[in-house]
N, C-alpha and C positions, 0 to 999 in steps of 0.2 A: 578663243579663250587663251589668255596668256598664262604661262606656268612660271611661277617664281620658286619652284621647289628647290632648285640647286642653290639659289641665293638664301633661301630660308635655312637649308641644311648648313651652309657655310656660317651663317650668323649664329645658329644654334651650337655649332661646334666651337665657335669663338666664345660664346657665353659659357659653355661647359668648361673650356680652358680657363676662363676667368674664375669660375666656381672652384676648380681644382686649386688654382693659385691662392684663392681666398682661404680655403680650408687648410692648405699646406702651411700657411703662416702660423697656425696654432699648434703645429707639431713641435713638441719639446724633446730635446735629447734625453735618452734614458740609458741606464747601464753605467757600469764603472769605468768604461773606456771612453775617452773623449775622442770622437771621430772628427777629423778636420772638415770633412764634407758635411756630415750631419745627416739626420734622418729626413730632413726636408728636401734634400737635393733631388731625389728621384721624383717625388710629386711635383716639384718645381719644373723639372725637365718635361714631365708629361703635360703639365698645364701650359707651358710655353709651346710645346709641340702642337697641342690642340688649338691654341690661340693663333699661331702662325699658319697652321694648316687650314683653319677656317678662313683666315684672312686671305690666303692664297686662292681658295675656292671662290670667294666673293670677288677678288680682284680679277681673276681669269675670266669669270663669267661676265663681269661688267665690261672688261676690255674686249671680250669677244663680241658682245652685243654692240658696243660702240663701233667696232670695225665693220660688222655686218650691216648695220642700219644707219650708222652715223648718229644714233641717239641711244638713250638708255632704256629703250622699250624692250620688255622681255619677250623673246620669241618662244615658240613651242618646244624648242630643243631638238635633239636628235633621237631617232628610234634606237631602242636597245638592240644589242646583237642577238641574233637568233639563238635561243637556248641559254642565254646568259642575261636574264633581265635584271636591270638595276631597280631596286625597290626602295623608295623613300620610307615606306612603312617598315621595311626590314631594318633600315638604319636607325629609325626611331626606336624600334623594339630593342635593338642591341644597346643603344644608349640608355634606355630606360632600365634594361636588365642590369647594366653596370651600376646605376644609381641604387637599384634595389639590392644588388650584391653588397655594396658598401654599407648600406643600412643593416642588412641581415648579418653581416660579419660581426657587428658590435653586439648582436643579440645571441646568435648561435655559434659564433666563433669562426675562425679561419678554416679549421679542419672540416667543418660541416658545410659551410657556405660555398667554399671554393669548388669542390667536386660538382655540386649542383650547377654552379655558374658555368663551369667548363663544359659539362654535358649539354647545357642549354646553348652555349655558343657553338659547339660542334653540330648540334641539331640545326641551328640557324644557318650553318654553312653547308647544309644538305647531307651531312654524314648520317647514315641510317643503321650502321652496325652497332648494336647496343654493347656488345662485348668490347669493341674497339673504343667506343666513347667512354665506357666506365673505366677500362684499363688506363686510357690516356688521362682521364680526370684524376684517378687515384695516384698515378705515377707523378703527374705534374704537381699535385697537392703535396705529396710527401717530400718530393725533391725540393720544392720551394720552401716548405716549412723548415726542413733541415738547414738549408742554406741561410734563410733569413733569421729564423729564431735561434739557431744554435751557433752558426758561424759568424753572422753579422750582428747578433744579439739585438734584433728588432723585436720589440714587445708586441707580438701578434695577439689579437684577442682570441681567447680559447672558449669562451662561453661556458656551457655546462660541462665541457670536458676538462676544465682547468684543474679541479681538485683531483680527479682520477689520474690525469697525466702527471701532475706534480707528485702524487703519492707513489707513482711508478718510477719517478726520476726522469721522465721523458721531457717534461716542460720546465723551462727556467723559472 
């Protein structure tokens, strides 16, 4: 049985990069300060990173296959290192979680969706200390919220917390 999983992952990563680029083109500048880079720069960089990264995976796999066999027939690949298995399912779960996170953020807001996503990501990376996961998620969420919402004036979605945070003067 031939396994095309690494090629499939590379192609899916490229498609995800194109999706990010497509979505980023609709981001409009907000706020009173005109930023020469603009709010689209970071999503464009991420989209290009995924696109080029996926292309590299596909290219390396095809070149490796061509060197090994002289053709483009997919081999069974190499065994995982003992104790460090590579899982295509885990990669797909993380990509799916990222898409769900982006969708959830528009409904429940950045401050509620981000800690859940960070805890899930840490769990997927085999961290099992709930205290460490929760503290890391909350710290990351608060620091990035302050940096992006207050210093860089990025309009992050706040969901149901918008009115309470604005009434306390915490949200822009």
